[in-house]
C-alpha positions, 0 to 999 in steps of 0.5 A: 608530026615525027618525035625524032631523036632530037638535040637541043638547039644549043650544046653544053659548050654553046650554052657556057659561051653564051651565058659567060658572054652575057655575064661579060658586058659592061652596058657601056655599048648596049647596040654592040653587046646586043649584036655580039649576044645575038651572035652566040644564040642558036634557035630552035624554029619552034618553041612551045607553051603549055597550058592548063584548061582553065577559062584564062588560058582559053580566052588567051587562047582564042585572042593569041594573047601570051602574059607576062608574068612576075618572076616571084609568082613562078612555081620555083621559089628558087627561079631565078637562081641567084646569091645575094651576099647579105653580110657584105651589104650588113659589113657595108652599112655598119661600116658607112655609118659607124663614125660621127663623119660618115653619119654627118655626111648622111645628114647632109645628104638626107636635109639635100633630100628633103628640103621642101618635100611635102608629105614626109612628116617632119618628126622623121625628117628631123631625126635623119637630118641630124648626127644626133637623130641618126645615132638614135636610129642606129641606137634603137635598132635600125641595123636589126631592121635592115638586115631583116630586111635584106632577106626579102630582097629576092623575092624583090629582086623576082618582082622586078623580072617580067617575062614569058616562058616556053620550051623547046621541046613540045613532047616534054612528058614532065612539062605535059604533067607538071604544066599541063594538068597531066595531059589533061591540057594542051600546048601552043606552039610557035613559029620563030620562023614566021614573022607575019605570026606576031602582031607586034607592032602592026596595029594602032595601040602598039604605039605606045606599047612598052614591048614593041617600043623598047623591043622583047628579046627571047633567050635560052635559060643557062642551068648552073649550080652556081647561082648569079652574084646578084648582090649589087642589083640587090641594092640597086632594087633598095635604093628603088624602093627607097625612092619609091617610099620617100617620094623624091631622089636619094642624096648624090652620094646614095646615087653612086651606091645605088647605081642602075646596072645593065643586063642585071634583069637578064642574068638573074631571070636566064639562070636556073637550078641544074635540076631544071634543065629538062625543061629546055627552057626559053624566056622572053624577057621585058626591058622596061618597066610595065603595068601588069596585066602586060602581054604581046600577040602572037598566032600560034603555029599550031596547038597539039591537044593532050592525051587525056583530055576531056572530049569538052575540053578538046571540043573548046580547044578546038574552037578557039583555035579556029577562032585564033586562026590557028591553021594545024590542030594536033592530037598527042598519042604515044607511038609504037617507039613508046614515044609521046607523039602527035597527030594532025587532025584533019576532021576539024 
C-alpha cells in the first residue's frame, strides 16, 4: 500500500455546490432530488473506519457488522452543527396563545384530540379543553417550562439521526490517535466499487429490514462556521414527541405547524464545524425509523493494524479478519518520508 500525497475526493467548490444543492431541496420530487444530489457527489474508492480493540469491535469485525449510532452519542456535543432560534419559537408560542380567541381555538382542538381517548387523566383533559383552564396553565408558568424544554431540542434532534461514520483517509494520524486508541487499534477499509462486498438484500433476513427497503446512502460531510438553521425541524421534533406522550394525533391546526420536513435529517447530520475538517468524514444515513441496534453487513477490503497494537491484540485482529473473509491484512509503519504507511502481511 502506498500512502501518496493525496487530495480529497471533492474540492472545496464541489463541496459548496453539493451542500447548496442539498439545502435547496423542497421534497416535492424526492426521486429527482436524489438524482440531482448523486450527480454532485464524487466518491473516493475507499472509505475507512477506525476502531479500538475491545470485545464489541472484534465481534463486529468477525461478523462484518457496521452499527448505526445516534448523533447524540457521538463524542462531539456539537455534532451536528445546527442552530435553533429559541426566541423565534418563544415569540410564536406567546403570540399564538395570548388572545382569548386563540385559546378558544386551542381548547377546541384539544377536545377533538382527547375525546374518546382512554388512559389520559380527566383532570388534565378538563384543563386543556377549556379557555379558563388554559389561562391557568399559562399563568402558572407553562411558558417558562416551555422555554426550558426548548433548550433540550438539540439533543432531541440528534436522537432522530442514525448514521455510520467513515473517513476517506486511512492514514489520518489524528484519527488513529482519537478513534483507534492511539495507534493500538485497527482500521477497516471498504471498497465502494465492490458491490459484492455488501450483504444487504442478499439474505432472507433482509426482507423486513428498513436499511434495505428504504435504501441508505453515503454522503460527504460538509464543514462550515455557519450552522444549519434547524428551527423548523426542531418544531417537528416537538410535535413528534407530543404525539408520543399524548398517545393521540395532534389537532389539525398543530399538524400544519409541526409538519414533516424532507431532507432535514440529512441536512442536520451532514454539517460539522470547520475545525473538524481534518476528519474528511462521510456518513451513511438511515432514512427511516429503526430500533437499535441497527446495522448493515459488509465485508471490508482490508484491515490495517496500528503502529502500537499489542501482539496479543494483533493476533486477535488477524484471527477475526480471517474468519470474516477479509483478504488483505496490512501492518502500518512510518516510511522513509516520515509518513504513515502500511505494508501487506504475507505470512498470515
